[in-house]
C-alpha positions in Angstrom: 0.0 0.0 0.0 1.3 3.5 -0.8 0.7 6.6 1.1 0.9 10.2 0.0 3.8 12.2 1.3 3.2 15.8 2.4 5.7 18.5 1.5 6.4 19.0 5.2 7.1 15.3 5.8 9.5 15.3 2.9 11.3 18.5 3.9 12.0 17.3 7.5 13.0 13.8 6.5 10.1 12.2 8.4 8.9 10.1 5.5 12.4 8.8 4.7 13.1 7.9 8.3 9.7 6.1 8.6 10.4 4.2 5.4 13.9 3.2 6.6 12.5 1.8 9.9 9.7 0.0 8.1 12.3 -1.6 5.8 14.6 -2.4 8.8 11.7 -4.1 10.6 10.7 -6.1 7.5 14.3 -7.2 7.0 14.8 -8.2 10.7 11.5 -10.1 10.6 12.4 -12.1 7.6 15.9 -12.8 9.1 14.2 -14.2 12.2 11.8 -16.4 10.1 8.9 -14.2 10.9 6.4 -12.1 8.9 6.6 -8.4 9.2 2.8 -8.3 9.5 3.2 -10.0 12.9 4.7 -6.9 14.4 3.2 -3.6 15.5 5.5 -0.6 15.3 4.5 2.1 17.8 5.9 5.5 17.0 6.9 7.2 20.3 6.4 11.0 19.9 7.5 12.3 23.3 8.2 16.1 23.3 7.2 16.3 19.6 4.2 18.5 18.7 0.8 17.2 17.7 1.5 18.4 14.2 4.2 15.8 13.8 1.7 13.1 14.9 -0.7 14.4 12.2 2.1 14.1 9.6 2.8 10.5 10.7 -0.9 9.7 10.4 -0.8 11.0 6.8 2.0 8.5 6.2 -0.1 5.6 7.4 1.0 5.5 11.0 -1.9 4.4 13.3 -0.1 3.3 16.5 1.3 6.2 18.6 3.1 6.0 21.9 3.6 8.6 24.7 5.2 8.3 28.0 4.1 11.4 29.9 0.4 11.5 30.9 -0.3 15.3 30.5 1.4 15.4 27.1 -0.4 12.3 25.9 -3.8 13.5 27.2 -3.4 16.9 25.4 -2.3 15.3 22.1 -5.0 12.7 22.1 -7.6 15.4 22.6 -6.2 17.7 19.9 -6.0 14.8 17.4 -9.3 13.2 18.2 -10.4 13.4 14.6 -7.7 10.9 13.6 -8.1 7.1 13.7 -5.2 6.5 16.1 -4.4 3.9 18.7 -2.7 5.5 21.6 -0.2 3.5 23.6 1.0 4.7 27.0 4.5 3.5 27.4 5.9 5.4 30.4 5.6 5.2 34.1 2.0 5.9 35.2 1.0 7.3 38.5 -1.9 5.5 40.1 -3.8 8.7 40.6 -3.7 9.4 36.8 -4.8 5.8 35.8 -8.4 6.6 35.3 -7.6 9.6 33.1 -5.2 7.5 31.1 -7.9 5.0 30.4 -9.9 7.7 28.6 -7.4 8.1 25.7 -5.1 5.1 25.9 -6.1 1.8 24.2 -3.0 0.1 25.5 -0.9 0.6 28.6 2.6 -1.0 28.5 3.8 -0.2 32.0 1.7 -2.0 34.5 4.2 -2.8 37.2 2.5 -2.8 40.6 -0.7 -3.9 42.3 -1.7 -0.4 43.2 -1.7 0.6 39.6 -3.7 -2.5 38.6 -6.3 -1.6 41.2 -6.5 2.0 39.9 -7.0 0.8 36.4 -9.8 -1.6 37.4 -13.2 -1.0 35.7 -16.5 -2.8 35.4 -17.4 -0.8 32.3 -14.7 -1.3 29.7 -11.4 -3.1 29.1 -8.0 -1.7 28.4 -5.2 -3.7 26.9 -2.2 -4.0 29.2 1.4 -5.3 29.4 3.1 -6.2 32.6 6.4 -4.4 32.7 9.4 -6.4 33.9 12.4 -4.6 35.5 15.5 -6.2 34.0 17.9 -4.4 36.4 18.6 -4.6 40.2 17.6 -1.0 40.6 14.1 -0.8 42.3 13.9 2.8 41.1 13.6 1.7 37.5 10.1 1.0 36.2 8.9 -2.6 36.2 8.1 -5.4 38.5 11.0 -7.4 40.0 11.5 -10.7 38.4 10.6 -12.6 41.5 7.2 -10.9 41.7 6.2 -11.3 38.1 3.8 -14.2 38.6 2.1 -12.6 41.5 1.4 -9.4 39.5 0.2 -11.3 36.5 -2.3 -13.2 38.7 -3.5 -9.9 40.1 -4.1 -8.5 36.7 -6.0 -11.6 35.6 -8.2 -11.3 38.7 -9.0 -7.6 38.0 -11.9 -6.5 35.9 -11.2 -4.0 33.1 -7.8 -5.2 32.2 -7.0 -7.5 29.2 -3.5 -8.9 29.6 -1.5 -8.9 26.3 1.8 -10.0 27.6 5.1 -8.7 29.0 7.1 -5.4 28.4 10.7 -4.5 29.1 13.5 -2.1 28.3 17.0 -3.5 27.7 19.3 -2.1 30.3 22.3 0.1 29.4 25.5 -1.9 29.5 23.9 -5.3 28.7 23.9 -6.8 25.2 20.3 -6.3 23.9 20.1 -9.8 22.6 20.9 -11.3 26.0 18.4 -8.9 27.7 15.6 -9.8 25.2 16.2 -13.5 25.8 15.4 -12.9 29.4 12.2 -11.1 28.3 11.3 -14.1 26.1 11.8 -16.4 29.2 9.6 -14.1 31.2 7.0 -14.3 28.4 7.0 -18.1 28.7 6.3 -17.7 32.4 3.4 -15.3 31.8 1.9 -17.6 29.2 1.9 -20.5 31.7 -0.6 -18.4 33.7 -2.4 -16.7 30.8 -2.0 -18.8 27.6 -3.5 -15.9 25.5 -0.9 -13.3 26.7 1.5 -14.0 23.9 2.6 -10.4 23.1 6.0 -9.0 23.9 6.6 -5.2 23.9 10.3 -4.8 23.5 12.8 -3.0 21.2 13.5 0.7 20.6 15.3 2.7 18.0 18.7 1.2 18.8 17.8 -2.4 19.5 14.6 -3.3 17.7 16.4 -5.9 15.4 17.5 -7.9 18.4 14.1 -7.6 19.9 12.5 -9.0 16.8 14.9 -11.9 16.8 13.8 -12.7 20.4 10.1 -12.7 19.5 9.0 -9.1 20.2 5.5 -8.3 18.8 5.3 -4.6 19.7 8.2 -2.2 19.0 8.4 1.2 20.6 10.4 3.4 18.2 11.0 7.1 18.7 14.0 9.0 17.4 14.8 6.7 14.5 11.5 7.8 13.0 10.8 11.2 14.6 14.3 12.6 14.6 15.9 14.3 17.6 13.5 15.6 20.2 12.9 19.4 20.2 14.9 21.3 22.8 12.9 22.1 25.8 12.5 25.8 26.6 
């Protein structure tokens, strides 16, 4: 399928970067014996204006990720006329959980029981990933490895959450391939409790190829597509 390219997208290189990542994802998928159609590429637009998201939509992007609640909420409201799936990929405060449910179709960072409880609903479901902390630093986002099964069980018992699988970020200083093998092993443990939770959210701009080789189904790619983030004033 071809999509029209706006003059702005061409002039700022957005269309070219998007095409390059799409080609890279397809190549990595085939190298891993997988079909590119199996993967969802989420374009993370942190700090970029809503106008950039609108350009991405004109290029065929439908899955958009944000990791700051206020920014995500404002963009989703401004772009409500577009057919977009919003993914919340950052750390979410429990007190903001109900607000996030109003715009986010998928939350990738469920990492504690208090957040699960805050996301509970008897009215509608939101898709969710349980985030695993691959480091020994409790200050990093994600549930500790030893507590993974307990959190998964709590999600499964909570109304309003549909568990898709596991999410993780490869730590700095560790080979991405090794980190993502640990994520794959965690996914196996999750599927032992929830056979339908087969998705793996892993892989960013610098390591998505290794994530694909390890079985990732959802990629969270920012700067490789959007370019450098605008300087904050």
